[in-house]
Backbone as CSV, one residue per row, in Angstrom:
resi,resn,N_x,N_y,N_z,CA_x,CA_y,CA_z,C_x,C_y,C_z
1,MET,12.313,-20.678,12.945,10.833,-20.066,12.867,10.063,-21.269,12.581
2,SER,9.223,-21.156,13.471,7.839,-22.440,13.497,6.880,-22.250,12.252
3,LYS,6.386,-23.213,11.941,5.371,-23.107,10.796,4.190,-22.182,11.443
4,ALA,4.003,-22.326,12.733,2.837,-21.556,13.270,3.068,-20.176,13.152
5,HIS,4.347,-19.848,13.426,4.804,-18.545,13.298,4.714,-17.902,12.004
6,ILE,5.173,-18.657,10.996,5.179,-18.281,9.696,3.732,-18.023,9.155
7,ASN,2.618,-18.817,9.675,1.273,-18.788,9.311,0.774,-17.427,10.003
8,ALA,1.113,-17.266,11.178,0.589,-16.000,11.945,1.034,-14.693,11.218
9,ALA,2.371,-14.725,10.797,2.993,-13.578,10.222,2.306,-13.412,8.624
10,VAL,2.121,-14.502,8.141,1.377,-14.364,6.896,-0.017,-13.718,6.931
11,TYR,-0.692,-13.973,7.897,-2.066,-13.592,8.200,-2.091,-12.206,8.491
12,VAL,-1.123,-11.849,9.285,-1.117,-10.401,9.875,-0.459,-9.470,8.558
13,TYR,0.703,-9.856,8.053,1.308,-8.977,7.336,0.705,-8.916,5.936
14,PHE,-0.035,-9.942,5.335,-0.430,-10.009,4.119,-1.427,-8.711,3.690
15,PHE,-2.236,-8.547,4.839,-3.359,-7.475,4.984,-2.784,-6.086,5.162
16,HIS,-1.552,-5.696,5.646,-1.161,-4.401,6.029,0.024,-4.357,5.102
17,PHE,0.157,-3.018,4.905,1.517,-2.615,4.156,1.479,-0.831,4.545
18,SER,2.878,-0.719,4.561,3.068,0.727,4.906,3.505,1.573,3.678
19,GLY,3.007,2.861,3.577,3.261,3.603,2.537,3.703,4.977,2.957
20,LYS,4.148,5.758,1.995,4.603,7.188,2.309,3.469,8.152,1.842
21,ASN,3.188,8.944,2.700,2.208,10.130,2.178,2.523,11.275,2.657
22,ASN,3.357,12.372,1.758,3.931,13.497,2.163,4.937,13.380,3.361
23,GLY,5.709,12.425,3.350,6.793,12.140,4.269,6.442,11.402,5.468
24,GLU,5.032,11.139,5.680,4.525,10.486,6.988,4.301,8.900,6.621
25,VAL,4.762,8.246,7.502,4.480,6.642,7.139,2.883,6.551,7.770
26,VAL,2.202,5.820,6.830,0.783,5.733,6.947,0.399,4.122,6.783
27,ASP,-0.079,3.649,7.811,-0.430,2.281,7.792,-1.908,2.300,6.979
28,MET,-2.090,1.369,5.902,-3.338,1.286,5.179,-3.732,-0.008,5.325
29,GLN,-5.180,-0.153,5.195,-5.793,-1.624,5.129,-5.968,-1.890,3.570
30,LYS,-5.731,-3.146,3.261,-6.226,-3.627,2.118,-7.241,-4.521,2.194
31,LYS,-8.110,-4.653,1.190,-9.371,-5.552,1.531,-8.749,-6.864,1.377
32,PRO,-9.412,-7.783,2.234,-9.009,-9.128,2.456,-8.965,-9.721,1.122
33,LYS,-7.999,-10.588,0.793,-7.822,-11.309,-0.104,-7.330,-12.754,-0.011
34,LYS,-8.029,-13.615,-0.598,-7.792,-15.116,-0.459,-6.288,-15.390,-0.809
35,MET,-5.481,-15.774,0.121,-4.079,-16.136,-0.505,-4.010,-17.420,-1.234
36,THR,-3.209,-17.310,-2.186,-2.791,-18.553,-3.153,-1.773,-19.247,-2.592
37,GLN,-1.595,-20.327,-3.064,-0.568,-21.390,-2.405,0.810,-20.470,-2.915
38,ALA,0.917,-19.657,-4.042,2.230,-19.101,-4.255,2.614,-18.063,-3.429
39,ASP,1.341,-17.357,-2.906,1.593,-16.437,-1.777,2.240,-17.006,-0.328
40,ILE,1.607,-18.221,-0.047,2.046,-18.843,1.322,3.341,-19.341,0.960
41,MET,3.792,-19.820,-0.241,5.144,-20.319,-0.488,6.072,-19.221,-0.419
42,LYS,5.746,-18.019,-0.863,6.648,-16.801,-0.850,6.997,-16.455,0.466
43,TYR,5.937,-16.267,1.346,6.298,-16.029,2.845,7.064,-17.117,3.616
44,GLU,6.774,-18.468,3.209,7.689,-19.441,3.755,9.230,-19.416,3.232
45,ILE,9.417,-19.004,2.112,10.771,-18.791,1.490,11.510,-17.547,2.278
46,ALA,10.694,-16.545,2.282,11.330,-15.240,2.765,11.594,-15.731,4.281
47,ALA,10.837,-16.444,5.010,11.374,-16.894,6.360,12.294,-17.680,6.348
48,GLU,12.475,-18.606,5.663,13.707,-19.720,5.548,14.988,-18.885,5.149
49,LEU,14.907,-17.731,4.413,16.010,-16.789,4.054,16.426,-15.896,5.026
50,GLY,15.471,-15.599,6.181,15.729,-14.823,7.247,15.408,-13.336,6.828
51,LEU,14.312,-13.286,6.020,13.954,-11.910,5.537,12.753,-11.509,6.004
52,MET,12.026,-12.261,6.830,10.675,-11.931,7.271,10.870,-10.712,8.355
53,ASP,11.809,-10.712,9.074,11.881,-9.437,10.061,11.859,-8.236,9.186
54,LYS,12.715,-8.134,8.027,12.694,-7.071,7.157,11.453,-6.666,6.499
55,VAL,10.617,-7.909,6.064,9.550,-7.750,5.369,8.233,-7.284,6.290
56,GLU,8.323,-7.736,7.471,7.560,-7.320,8.813,7.797,-5.750,8.926
57,ALA,8.873,-5.340,9.179,9.210,-4.063,9.562,8.849,-2.937,8.323
58,THR,9.237,-3.258,7.261,8.949,-2.227,6.061,8.374,-2.827,4.874
59,GLY,7.925,-4.037,4.832,7.111,-4.369,3.620,8.054,-5.061,2.770
60,TRP,7.408,-5.473,1.593,8.198,-6.168,0.509,8.878,-5.288,-0.314
61,LYS,8.638,-3.957,-0.342,9.315,-2.843,-1.190,10.737,-2.662,-0.627
62,SER,10.930,-3.124,0.603,12.400,-2.759,1.169,13.347,-3.878,0.844
63,LEU,12.842,-4.785,-0.019,14.006,-5.793,-0.293,14.683,-5.568,-1.354
64,THR,15.935,-5.898,-1.519,16.724,-5.408,-2.561,16.405,-6.356,-3.826
65,ALA,16.879,-5.961,-5.039,16.673,-6.684,-6.164,17.107,-8.176,-5.825
66,ARG,18.252,-8.269,-5.548,18.997,-9.512,-5.107,17.962,-10.321,-4.341
67,GLU,17.588,-9.755,-3.138,16.640,-10.526,-2.282,15.391,-10.956,-2.757
68,SER,14.811,-10.074,-3.701,13.565,-10.472,-4.472,13.711,-11.610,-5.514
69,GLY,14.895,-11.290,-6.182,15.248,-12.331,-7.239,15.497,-13.689,-6.515
70,ARG,16.110,-13.755,-5.538,16.220,-15.134,-4.786,15.083,-15.673,-4.327
71,ILE,14.123,-15.022,-3.818,12.811,-15.641,-3.446,12.236,-16.038,-4.685
72,GLY,11.992,-15.098,-5.872,11.313,-15.612,-7.010,12.005,-16.871,-7.628
73,GLY,13.295,-16.927,-7.682,14.015,-17.955,-8.248,13.600,-19.280,-7.392
74,ILE,13.638,-19.424,-6.002,13.402,-20.530,-5.240,11.929,-20.841,-5.428
75,LEU,11.064,-19.907,-5.500,9.480,-20.162,-5.691,9.430,-20.851,-7.052
76,ALA,9.977,-20.112,-8.109,9.907,-20.961,-9.476,10.243,-22.390,-9.387
77,LYS,11.563,-22.752,-8.811,12.002,-24.044,-8.707,11.107,-24.792,-7.975
78,ARG,10.510,-24.400,-6.867,9.624,-25.263,-6.124,8.351,-25.500,-6.918
79,LYS,7.853,-24.503,-7.613,6.581,-24.669,-8.395,6.819,-25.769,-9.480
80,LYS,8.052,-25.428,-9.890,8.319,-26.559,-11.098,8.733,-27.878,-10.562
81,ASP,9.157,-28.093,-9.474,9.362,-29.514,-8.971,7.962,-30.134,-8.373
82,LEU,6.925,-29.121,-8.006,5.681,-29.566,-7.604,4.701,-29.816,-8.890
83,GLY,5.239,-29.427,-10.216,4.333,-29.577,-11.172,3.204,-28.596,-11.405
84,VAL,3.459,-27.382,-10.728,2.353,-26.395,-10.735,2.578,-25.372,-12.099
């Protein structure tokens, strides 16, 4: 997955999420929020682990605890290495 594709996915999917409302799936808009470096890194890690398709299809809530923990662990390691 190219860097441009990751950035496009970050832009599109950061502002959209799917929720359930009485059994119906509803797309809702969040107010635009400036992405932090940690947010960008999180999307990059998800793409590296091959989880972006799952995140794009059903959102972050669809990840298992193991997948979320893996992303969080790698994110923490990278932040430590960068001195953030």
